[in-house]
C-alpha positions in Angstrom: 33.1 178.7 79.4 33.3 177.2 82.9 36.1 174.8 83.7 34.8 171.5 84.9 36.1 170.0 88.1 38.5 167.1 87.9 37.7 164.1 90.1 40.8 162.3 91.2 40.1 158.6 91.9 41.5 155.1 91.8 40.6 152.8 88.9 38.5 150.7 91.4 36.7 153.8 92.5 35.8 154.7 88.9 34.6 151.2 88.2 32.3 151.4 91.3 30.8 154.6 90.0 30.3 153.1 86.6 28.5 150.1 88.1 26.2 152.4 90.2 25.5 154.4 87.0 24.6 151.3 85.0 22.3 150.1 87.8 20.5 153.5 88.0 20.0 153.6 84.3 19.0 150.0 83.7 17.1 149.1 86.9 16.2 152.0 89.1 15.0 154.3 86.3 12.6 151.7 85.1 11.3 151.0 88.6 10.6 154.6 89.2 8.8 155.0 85.8 6.6 152.0 86.8 5.8 153.5 90.2 4.7 156.7 88.5 2.6 154.8 86.1 0.9 152.9 89.0 0.4 156.1 91.0 -1.2 157.8 88.0 -3.8 155.1 87.8 -5.1 156.1 91.3 -6.7 159.2 89.7 -6.5 162.8 91.0 -2.8 163.7 91.0 -3.2 166.8 93.1 -3.7 164.8 96.3 -1.8 161.7 95.3 1.1 161.2 97.7 2.3 158.0 95.9 2.7 160.1 92.7 4.5 162.9 94.5 6.9 160.4 96.1 7.6 158.7 92.9 8.3 162.0 91.1 10.6 163.0 93.9 12.5 159.8 93.6 12.6 160.2 89.8 14.2 163.6 90.3 16.8 162.2 92.7 17.7 159.3 90.4 18.0 161.6 87.4 20.2 164.0 89.4 22.4 161.2 90.6 22.8 159.9 87.0 23.9 163.4 85.9 26.3 163.7 88.8 27.8 160.2 88.1 28.2 160.9 84.4 30.0 164.1 85.2 32.3 162.5 87.7 33.2 159.6 85.3 33.7 162.0 82.4 36.0 164.2 84.4 37.8 161.4 86.3 41.5 161.5 86.7 42.8 158.0 87.5 45.5 158.0 90.3 48.4 156.1 88.9 51.0 154.4 91.0 53.7 156.7 89.6 51.6 159.8 90.8 51.7 158.6 94.4 55.4 159.4 95.1 57.6 157.2 97.2 57.6 158.2 100.8 55.1 161.0 101.6 51.3 161.0 102.1 49.7 161.5 98.7 46.4 160.7 97.0 45.9 157.0 96.7 48.1 156.0 99.6 47.2 154.5 102.9 48.4 156.4 106.0 48.4 155.2 109.6 48.8 157.7 112.5 48.6 157.7 116.2 46.7 160.4 118.0 48.8 162.2 120.6 49.1 161.9 123.5 46.7 158.9 124.1 48.0 156.7 121.3 44.8 155.8 119.5 45.8 154.4 116.1 43.8 155.1 112.9 44.4 154.2 109.2 42.9 155.8 106.2 43.3 155.7 102.4 43.4 159.2 100.9 41.1 159.3 97.9 39.3 161.8 95.7 36.0 163.2 97.0 34.1 161.0 94.4 35.0 157.8 96.2 35.3 158.9 99.8 33.7 156.5 102.3 34.7 156.9 105.9 33.0 153.7 106.8 35.4 151.9 104.5 38.4 153.9 105.8 38.6 156.1 102.7 38.7 159.9 103.3 38.6 162.7 100.8 41.7 164.6 99.9 39.5 167.7 100.7 38.9 166.6 104.3 40.7 168.5 107.1 42.7 165.3 108.1 43.9 164.6 104.6 44.8 168.2 103.9 46.9 168.3 107.0 48.6 165.0 106.2 49.4 165.5 102.5 53.1 165.6 101.8 54.1 164.5 105.3 56.4 161.6 106.0 56.6 158.7 108.6 57.6 160.1 111.9 56.2 163.6 111.3 54.0 165.1 114.0 51.1 167.0 112.5 48.5 169.3 114.0 45.1 168.5 112.4 42.3 171.1 112.6 38.9 169.4 112.6 35.4 170.8 113.3 35.6 169.1 116.7 38.9 170.9 117.6 42.6 170.5 117.0 44.3 167.1 117.3 47.9 166.2 117.2 49.0 163.0 115.4 52.2 161.2 114.5 52.4 159.4 111.2 53.6 155.8 111.8 53.1 154.2 108.4 52.5 155.1 104.7 51.8 152.4 102.1 
């Protein structure tokens, strides 16, 4: 029997996934079924691009529902007590300065299920997070990224 992957996430992250799942099940699924029904009424399905498109969307929606159900079922909520007191851990916000130019960046380290770089949330599996985990304020860290190595100094953890 295969061991299922655990998805560490904040309570807010789990709630966001639950909302997306509910929307997919109650709204999106019905919309896609209606699109398929309309496309079928056009006749010959072998050359019906609307039907093909609706079936592809249905497959995507059903796949996403399965993925979300798995993530929610295997969620491990990050508790305040799990975060530690002074080092970079899952669920904490870390601010660092790139060396030597001093460009400052702040990210929250989250599980892969709720990572969203546009919201400043990076996955604990990302190269930056992996390099920063366990480090403390003042530590200088070499981060290996696909774009090359970068040196940073941690200035704040909260």
